[in-house]
N, C-alpha and C positions, 0 to 999 in steps of 0.2 A: 564684833559679833559676826557670826557666820552669815554670809550673804543670803543663803536659802532660808535661814531662820528669820532674818530680818524681813525678807519678802513675805514669808508666812505670817509674821506679826502684823505687817501692813494690811494684808488681806483680812486677817482676823479682826483687826480694829474696825475696818470698814463693815464687815459682817455684823459685828456687835452694834455699830452705829445704826445700820439698817434696821436691826431688830428693836433696839432701845429707843431710837428717835422716830424713824420713818414708820415702822409698823406699830409699836406699842403706843406712840402718841397719835397714831393715825394721821400723820401729816400728808400721806398719799394713800388714799383708800384703795388704790389699784395695786399697790406693792405686795401686799400680803399674799395674794393669789399667785403672783409670779414667783415669789420665794418658795411657796409651798409646792408649786409644780416644777421647781428647779429650772426655770427658764431664764435665769439671770446669769450672765457671764462676767467674771471678774478678770480684767486684763490689767496687769501691772507693767507700766512703762518704765524702762530704764533710761529714758531720754534725759539729757542734761541741757538740751537747748530746744528752742521752738521748732526748728526744722525737723529734728528727730521726733518730736511729739506729733507733728503733722503727719510724718510717715507712719507712726503707730496708729494715729487716728484713721488714716487711709486703710491700713491693714485691718482694723476692727470693723470698718464699714464694709469692706469686702467680705469679712467673715460673716457678718449679718446677712449679706446677700447670698452666701453659700449655705448658711445653716439656718433655715427657717424655724428650727426648734428653739433657737435663742431669741427670746422676746426683746431683751434689753441688755445692754452692756455698760458696765462701769469701767471706764478707762482711768485708772488711778495713776497719777504722775507726781510722786513725791519729790523728784529731783529737779523739777522745772516749774516755773510760774508760781513760786511760793509767795510772791508779792501779789496781793489781790488786784492792784491796779494793772499790773502786767498781765495777769490772768484775764481780767475783764477785757482788756484790749485784744487779747489773743482770740477771744470768742468770735470776732469778726473774721479772722483768718480761718477758723474752723468752719464757719458758715460758708465762706468762699470755697473751701475745699468740697463741701457738700454740693455746691452749685457746679463746680468744675467737674465733679464726678457724675454730674447729671442725676443726683439723688435728692434734689430739692423736692419736697412733698412726699418723699419716701421715709426719710429720717430727720429727726431734729435733735438738738442737744440741749439738755438741761444742765445747769451749772451749779457746782458745789465746791466750796473752798473753806478752809479753816477760818479765814478772816472775811467771809462774805459780808457785804454791807449793801443793803438795798439803797437805791437812789433816794435821797431825802431823809435817810436815817443817820443816826450817829453810830459809830462803831460799837458802842456799848448797849445799843437797843436790843432787847430780848428777841424781837421779831426776826432779826438776822439769823438766829439759830435754826430757822426752818430750812435754810440753805447752807448752814455750816456743817462741815464734815471733818473727819480726822486728818484727811490729806486732800490736796487739790485733785479734782476728778471731773471728767466729762461723762455725762450720762447720755448714752445714745439710745434713742427711743424710736420705735417704728410708728410713724404717724398714723397709719391706718388702724393699728391696734389701739392707739391712744384715742383716736376719734370714736372708735367703737365703744371703748370703756366710758368715755365721757357721755356718749349718747344714752348709755344704759344706767347712768348714775343720776339719781334725783338730787338736785341741789348742788351740782358741781360748781356753780358760780359762787357759792358760799364758802368753798374750801379755803381760799386765801384769808378771808376775814376770820374764820374759825382758827386757822393756824396762828394768826397774829394774836388772837385772844389767848390761845393755849400757851404760846411762848411768853406773853406778858404775865400770865398768871403764875407761871413757873419762875420767871425772873432770870436775868442774865447770870447771876452768880450760880444758881442751881444748874442752869443749862451748861455753863462752862464746866462745872464739876462732872456732869453726866458725860459730856464730850471727852473730857480728860480721862474719865474712868474707862471709856472704850479703848483708848490707847494703852492705858496702864494694864488693864485686864488682858489685853492681847499679848503682853510681854511675859506673863506668868505661866 
């Protein structure tokens, strides 16, 4: 497959996932506005190892510093950290980079992975799908904007439980089909 076409397919799958999971299921009530206002940046990393991914993460943090019109960035990295355990361990390195760049309190990272599994859950539990994505990715968020959105949203503390209930109501089999359809549809 042509490399540019494959890159487009990966971003298309993530876009579909954002619409069908995050927005339509209302997993994050703040996402719809950012998508509508086109303040989301998709960055596709070609990294094949963790040091390359850290370099790409640094580059995207600097981009957020330079470009205030970008509210949030999805750093998609399909070629590295495909194992969830490795990915989960890498998150500490990502947080260390934020501290090293003196950006602690400015940005934070939300994590999404195809095999995401919350602590205390089984791999097959439906609630894991609230953080499962077509490809491994790091979601870079501006803390000030997030704090503002949370302050203006009534019932923010209920979001995690509502998401668990939604995921359990849909069930793992249905959610897996929905996630796979994002990948399949992006290839057609």
